[in-house]
N, C-alpha and C positions, 0 to 999 in steps of 0.2 A: 254454369248452372243456378237456378232459381231458389233462392228461399224464401219461406213464408216464416214471418215474425207473426207470432197470436201476442196481443199486449203492449203493441208498439208505441202507444198512444199513452204506456204508465210509465212509471218510475225506473221500472230496469226493465221494463221488452223496452223503452227507447233506449236505452243506453248498448241494449244488447244490440239493436237496429243500427245504431250509428257506428259500434265498432266495426260490424258486420261490411258497412258500407265503405268506412275506412278501407279495409281490404280489397276494396273492389268485389266486391261482392253483387251481381243482382240482386235485387230485395225485393219483394213483395210483403205488403202487410194488409192484416185483414181489420178492419175498423168496424165496429155498427155507424149507422148514420148518425147516430145522437152523440159521437164522441168526438174532441176535436185534437188535433194533430199538430199545435202548439210546439209540445217537446221536440215535435221530428219535422217541424214546416220547413227547413231549410236544405233538408236531404233528397236524395235522389231518389224515388221507391217509386214502385209501380202499387198504386192502392185497389183493394177489393172490399167493396161493401159486403157486410155478411154479421152475422151471429152465430158465437160457436153452439147454441139451443135451434140453428135452423141448417138443419144436415146438405141441403141443396146450395147453399151461400156456400159452405166450407166446399163442396164438391168443386166449385167454380174456383175459390180460392187455391185448391190443390190441383188443377191442370197446369200439367209441365215443371211442374215443382217435384226436387231431389231430397230435399233437407227441411226439417221443420224445425223451428223453435217454439214453441208453446207457452209463451211465458204469462199469457193472459191468467187472473185470476179475479174473484171476487173478492179482495180484503179488505174487509169492516168488521167490526166487532160488537157493530147493532144492525140490524134492519128491521125495518116494518114488518117486513113479510121474509121471514128465514128462510122459506122454503126457496127465495131467490138465489141464494147464495148456492145451495144443493143445486139448483136448475143447473148455475153457471158452473162451477166448479164438479162437480160430478158429471150431472149429465151432458153438460160441454165436451166435458173431457172425453167421455166416452163416444160421444158423436164425432169428435176430432180423430181418435184414433180409429174408429172405424172407416171415416173418409180415409186416411192415409193407407191403410190395408189396401183400398180400393184402387187410389192410385199408385199405387207401386213404392210408395216411399222408399230411401233407401235410406233415412235416419230422423227420428224424431227424436230430439231432446223436451224433454218434460223436465217444467221451473215445480218442482214440488217446494218442502217449506222444513226449516229446521224442524217447526212446530210438532211434523210427525214422530221424532225421537227423540225429543228434549223433553225426557219424564225423570220421574225420581228412580235413581239408579245409585247402588254402593259406589262405582266409577262412573267416571265421565261417558255419558251416551257418546254413541257413532255410528257410522253407517250399517252395523250390522246390531244395530239394537232394534229388538221388534216389540216397539209398543203396541198396545190394544187399543180399540178403540175407545173402551171407556176410559182408558185414560188420557182422552183427549176432551177440553174445557172448551167448551163452546162450539157454534158451530160453522166458524170459520175453518179453526183445526180438526173437527170430524170430517167437514168436508174435504179438507184435502188429503187427509189420511184417506177415506174411502176413494178418492181421485189419486190418489198415489198406487194404491191396490189395484186400478184398474190400469195403469200404466206398465207396472211390473207382470200382471197378468197376461197384458197385451205383448210384452217381451220374451215370453214363457211359450206360448203361443207361434211366434218365427215372426212378429213385428219388430224391427230392429228399435229400441226403444232404449237411451239412456235418460236417467233421472239424474239430475242439479237441485241440488239443497240448498239456497240462502238460507244462511242466518239471517240479520235484521241489517237491511243496508242500510247505511245513510251517507248524506253527500247532495249536493245541487241536484236541481229540476224537477225536486218531490214538490209537483206544484197543485195537488188534490189538498191538504197532503196525506200520507199515509198514518194509521197510528202514530207508528215511531216519530213522524215530522211533527207531529201534534203535538207530541211530547216536547221535542223542539223549540216549536213555536212557543207554547204555555212557556217554557221558559223564559224564551226570547222579550216575552210581551207581560213580564210579570203576574202570570196567571198560577202560577205552582209556590202554595204556601207553603206546603212540605211533601216529603216523600215515603214511599213504602219499601220496605226490604223486598228488592226481590234483585236479578242481574238475566244479563241479555248477552250475547256474543253478539258482536257486532265487525262489521265490514262496509268498507267502500263502495259505492255502488257501482265506480266505474269497474273496478278490481273484481267486482262480484260480476258484474257481463262481459269480463274477460274471460273470467274461468268457465264461463259458459260455453266459450271458443275451445278453451282446452278440451272439456267435456267431451265436445263434438271430435277433436283432435284423436284425445288418448283414450275415451273413456270405452269401457267396455260394455258391450249390449248386455240391457237386466240388471245393470248396476248401479247403486246410490253414490254420490259425491257432496260432502259437505264442502259448503264454499262461505268460509267463514274466517275472525280476523283475531279480535280480542275477546276474550270473557269479563266484562265489564259489570260490578253494579250499579244499579241505578247512581246511586250515590257520586260513584266514581263517574259517571256521563255528565250529572250535572255539573259537579267539580271542574270537568275538563273543558264545561262550558263555559263555567264562571271565568275561569284563568284565557278561557279565548276572548270573551267578551267585555269582562270587567264588570258584569254585574254579579250581583250576590246570590252565591245558592242557596237555597231553600234547607235550613238548619233541622225543620221539623220531620222527626220520624212520625210518620202517623201510622198506627196499628190499623193489623188489617179487616179485622171487626169493623172498627169505623169509619176505613175507606169502603169498605163492602155497605155501611149502612147508609153511611153519603150516597154510594151508587146507586144505592135502590131507588133512596127522597129526589135525587136528580130525575132518573128514569121516569118516574112518576108524573115529577115537574111540568117535564120536557114535553111527557107525553099529550098533557093537559095545554100544553100549548102548540102542540104539533110539529115541534122539531125535536133534532138528534140532538140525543142526552149527551152532554161534555163528558160524563164520565163515565161510561162504559158498564154494565158489571160483569162483562166477561172479559173488558182488559183486569178489572180488580182481580177477579177470581183465578185468570191465568197468571198475575203478581205474585200470588202464594207462591209458586214453585221457581226457585233458579231455571232457565233455561240456558245453563253453561254445556258446552260439549266439545270432545277433543274432533277437531279438522287435519289431524295431521295426515289423512292418506291422501287427498286430495295434491298435499305440498308434496308428497311423496311421489304418488304414482301419476300426477300430472304437470306437475314441477309448478302450480299454484301458487302466488305471492298475494299477501296480502299487507297494503301499508298501514303506517299508522292511524287508529280511530281517529285521536286526537285532529290529524288533518285533513280527514273526511269530516269529522265535525263542522272544519274550522273554512272549509267551502261549503259546507250547508248553510252555516252564520251569513255568512259570503250573498251568496244566493239569495236567501230569504232577506236579506237587508238591500241589499238591490234591486228588487221586486217587488216592493211595498207591504210586504209580510210584517213586520215590526213597529210597530205602534212608533210614531215619529218621537217621542221624548224619550222614551227605550234607545231605539235609534241614535239619537244624538248623546246618550251618555255613553253607548258602544264607540263612536266617533271619539268622544275626547278620551276616553281608556285608552282606543289605537293610536293616538296622538300623544298618550305622555312618555 
């Protein structure tokens, strides 16, 4: 059986592809001509060049395929043209679902996100939380909410779709990096003078990838499964990084209003220089809300197990250090702390 993986060049998708290959699966990956395969170059894979926005290329990629892991997503909190995010995440998902229907796919695992249900509720949100589009902050969250609705609608119409919902993956090989990876790197490189009061659910990327395979093995069509680990405040995550690296964690708690003002100013300045803002406005707005969730369903029904987040953060730190992402002076301080 051939399995197609979209987004295999990315942080989570590459780990899904890697675990499938380790199980002896025949894996085909869909990659844009402009993408790099640096995260999967050592794997035995079949490559198809294409784009989620090009239905003809999706038909080619689906030929002879029985199962699809649709992990690809435009995960950005800022874009020069916000419509690009919707074109990839919503339009691309619709195209893929239609191609899967034409190809007679036996199973499609759609990778959504915790963001579609992590909203303010009296109790911790879970897979049964019915969040509304107006509760989604920013283009990324809105686009993923819309794309998830397309996937669930396809399941109701008879396409065998199951939804995996990663929380916030951390670990090695976040080479772009993701917005979460940028936070880790800002800490490692001493570019984080303070922090805002917020919280996220974190999970090791390797365990999250393994959770996708469990969704395929044990998940029910039309259902959603949260693949998460620990609910931690940003301060707790930074303290964990400090313990791992020996670097000092920021102590200054920055009010959200001040952080938002700085983000607006940074965006204006960055636009004048023609570069991406270092402090995305959407990121600050999202940080106003804790994204804590209840992940027990996947544990109970799929047998999903997440390891300690501190261990995943340590793997991320070591990978960034070994691959030149950390400034030399900071890397030396980390090395001295590790030797002490």
